C-alpha positions as CSV (number, residue, x, y, z in Angstrom):
1,M,95.7,114.2,109.9
2,E,96.2,117.7,111.3
3,D,93.5,120.3,111.2
4,L,93.3,122.5,108.1
5,A,94.5,125.7,109.9
6,T,97.7,123.9,111.0
7,I,98.3,122.5,107.6
8,R,97.9,125.9,106.0
9,R,100.3,127.4,108.5
10,K,102.9,124.8,107.6
11,I,102.4,125.4,103.9
12,Q,103.0,129.1,104.4
13,L,106.1,128.4,106.5
14,I,107.6,126.1,103.8
15,K,106.8,128.7,101.1
16,R,108.6,131.5,103.1
17,R,111.6,129.3,103.9
18,L,112.0,128.3,100.3
19,A,111.2,131.7,98.7
20,G,113.7,132.4,96.0
21,K,115.2,128.9,96.2
22,A,112.3,126.7,94.9
23,E,108.8,127.1,93.6
24,V,106.3,125.6,95.9
25,R,102.8,124.8,94.6
26,E,100.6,123.3,97.2
27,Y,97.6,121.1,96.8
28,D,94.4,122.4,98.5
29,P,94.4,120.6,101.9
30,R,90.6,120.4,101.8
31,W,90.7,118.3,98.7
32,A,93.5,116.2,100.2
33,R,91.3,115.5,103.2
34,I,88.5,114.3,101.0
35,Q,90.9,112.1,99.0
36,A,92.2,110.6,102.2
37,I,88.7,109.8,103.4
38,I,87.8,108.1,100.1
39,S,91.0,106.1,99.9
40,R,90.6,104.8,103.4
41,G,86.9,104.1,103.2
42,G,85.0,101.2,101.7
43,K,81.4,100.4,100.7
44,E,80.1,102.3,103.7
45,L,81.0,105.6,101.9
46,A,78.6,104.9,99.0
47,E,75.7,106.9,100.5
48,T,78.0,109.9,101.1
49,L,79.5,109.7,97.7
50,L,76.1,109.6,96.0
51,A,74.9,112.5,98.1
52,W,78.1,114.4,97.2
53,A,77.5,113.8,93.5
54,K,73.9,115.0,93.8
55,A,75.1,118.1,95.7
56,G,77.5,119.2,92.9
57,A,80.7,117.3,93.8
58,G,82.5,120.5,95.0
59,L,83.8,121.4,98.4
60,G,80.4,122.8,99.4
61,G,78.7,119.6,98.1
62,W,81.0,117.5,100.2
63,R,80.1,119.4,103.4
64,K,76.4,119.0,102.6
65,A,76.8,115.3,101.9
66,V,78.8,114.7,105.1
67,K,76.1,116.6,107.1
68,Q,73.2,114.8,105.4
69,T,74.7,111.3,105.8
70,G,76.3,111.8,109.2
71,L,79.7,110.7,108.0
72,Q,82.2,110.7,110.8
73,E,85.3,112.1,108.9
74,K,87.6,111.8,112.0
75,K,87.2,108.0,111.7
76,Y,89.0,108.1,108.4
77,I,91.6,110.7,109.1
78,S,92.6,109.8,112.6
79,G,95.8,108.1,111.4
80,E,94.6,104.6,112.1
81,V,94.0,102.9,108.8
82,D,92.1,99.6,108.4
83,T,94.3,97.7,106.0
84,T,91.6,95.2,105.4
85,T,89.7,97.7,103.3
86,W,92.2,97.1,100.5
87,S,93.0,93.4,101.3
88,F,91.4,92.2,98.1
89,I,94.4,93.6,96.1
90,V,97.0,90.9,95.6
91,L,100.5,92.3,96.5
92,P,103.9,90.7,96.5
93,L,104.1,91.6,100.2
94,K,102.9,90.0,103.4
95,P,99.9,91.7,104.9
96,S,101.7,92.2,108.1
97,I,104.1,94.7,106.4
98,L,101.2,97.0,105.6
99,R,100.3,97.2,109.3
100,T,103.8,98.4,110.4
């Protein structure tokens, strides 16, 4: 995942290029980042999620929880996904397809 500044620049570029042609409503990339981390994580995120809830569950609370628990966000947003995190879900696909 790219850094937030790059993502924001790309959003603005898309908005400018589509101005008058389409309505563009972006999703806050800070929340998208948090969702990506949660979706790629497993039980090891429990401490951070609990700290986040106690800190108010907003963006500031997330930053506090990450700092407090020492969560390495880059591990989850680097682009490499551990497909075994969700391996308990039965799919009509071979697991090897998920790794491609």
